[in-house]
C-alpha positions as CSV (number, residue, x, y, z in Angstrom):
1,M,-10.7,-5.4,1.8
2,T,-8.8,-6.8,4.7
3,G,-7.6,-4.8,7.7
4,P,-3.9,-5.0,6.6
5,Q,-4.8,-3.9,3.1
6,A,-6.7,-0.9,4.5
7,R,-3.7,-0.1,6.7
8,L,-1.4,-0.2,3.7
9,L,-3.7,2.2,1.8
10,L,-3.7,4.6,4.7
11,N,0.1,4.4,5.0
12,L,0.4,5.0,1.3
13,A,-1.8,8.1,1.5
14,V,0.7,9.6,3.9
15,N,4.0,8.1,2.6
16,E,3.5,7.3,-1.1
17,G,6.3,6.1,-3.2
18,E,8.5,4.3,-0.7
19,N,9.9,0.8,-1.3
20,Q,8.2,-2.3,-0.2
21,G,10.5,-2.9,2.7
22,F,9.5,0.5,4.2
23,Y,5.8,-0.6,4.3
24,A,6.6,-4.1,5.6
25,E,8.3,-2.4,8.5
26,R,5.6,0.1,9.1
27,L,2.9,-2.6,9.1
28,D,5.0,-5.0,11.1
29,V,4.6,-7.8,8.5
30,E,7.1,-10.1,6.8
31,P,8.3,-8.7,3.4
32,I,7.0,-11.8,1.6
33,S,3.5,-11.3,3.1
34,L,3.5,-7.7,2.0
35,T,4.6,-8.7,-1.5
36,R,1.7,-11.0,-1.8
37,M,-0.7,-8.3,-0.5
38,I,0.7,-5.8,-3.0
39,D,0.3,-8.4,-5.8
40,R,-3.4,-8.8,-5.0
41,M,-4.0,-5.1,-4.7
42,E,-2.1,-4.4,-7.9
43,E,-4.3,-6.9,-9.7
44,S,-7.4,-5.1,-8.2
45,G,-6.2,-1.8,-9.7
46,L,-5.5,-0.2,-6.3
47,L,-1.7,0.0,-6.4
48,E,1.1,0.1,-8.9
49,R,4.8,-0.7,-8.6
50,R,7.4,1.6,-10.3
51,R,11.1,0.9,-10.5
52,D,13.2,2.7,-8.1
53,P,15.5,5.0,-10.1
54,A,18.3,4.7,-7.5
55,D,18.1,0.9,-7.3
56,R,17.1,-1.3,-10.3
57,R,16.3,-4.2,-7.9
58,A,13.8,-2.2,-5.8
59,W,10.2,-1.2,-6.5
60,R,8.4,1.9,-5.2
61,V,4.7,1.5,-4.4
62,H,2.1,4.1,-5.6
63,L,-1.6,4.6,-5.4
64,T,-3.8,4.5,-8.4
65,P,-6.6,7.0,-9.0
66,R,-9.0,4.2,-8.0
67,A,-7.2,3.8,-4.7
68,R,-7.5,7.5,-3.9
69,E,-11.3,7.2,-4.2
70,V,-11.3,4.1,-1.9
71,I,-9.2,5.7,0.7
72,E,-12.0,8.1,1.8
73,T,-14.3,5.1,2.4
74,V,-11.6,3.4,4.3
75,R,-11.0,6.5,6.5
76,S,-14.7,6.8,7.2
77,H,-14.9,3.2,8.4
78,A,-11.6,3.4,10.4
79,D,-12.3,6.7,12.2
80,P,-14.9,5.2,14.5
81,M,-12.5,2.4,15.5
82,R,-9.9,4.8,16.7
């Protein structure tokens, strides 16, 4: 797992279900870069996209049960770096 992927998981743990633009802004990355990152994490079974009920063009990002297990490990490694 890369640093940006770990940051995304930690952001999702606090603010799950926002659109991809929200997370791109929070992580200070270009939206296309975030889209590729989410693609890879979705293929790994960590994230899932769900359609935004208010905007058919937008997607909301959610954690999978597997990601919830991984988050604790990410936190344990991130805490000493703070």
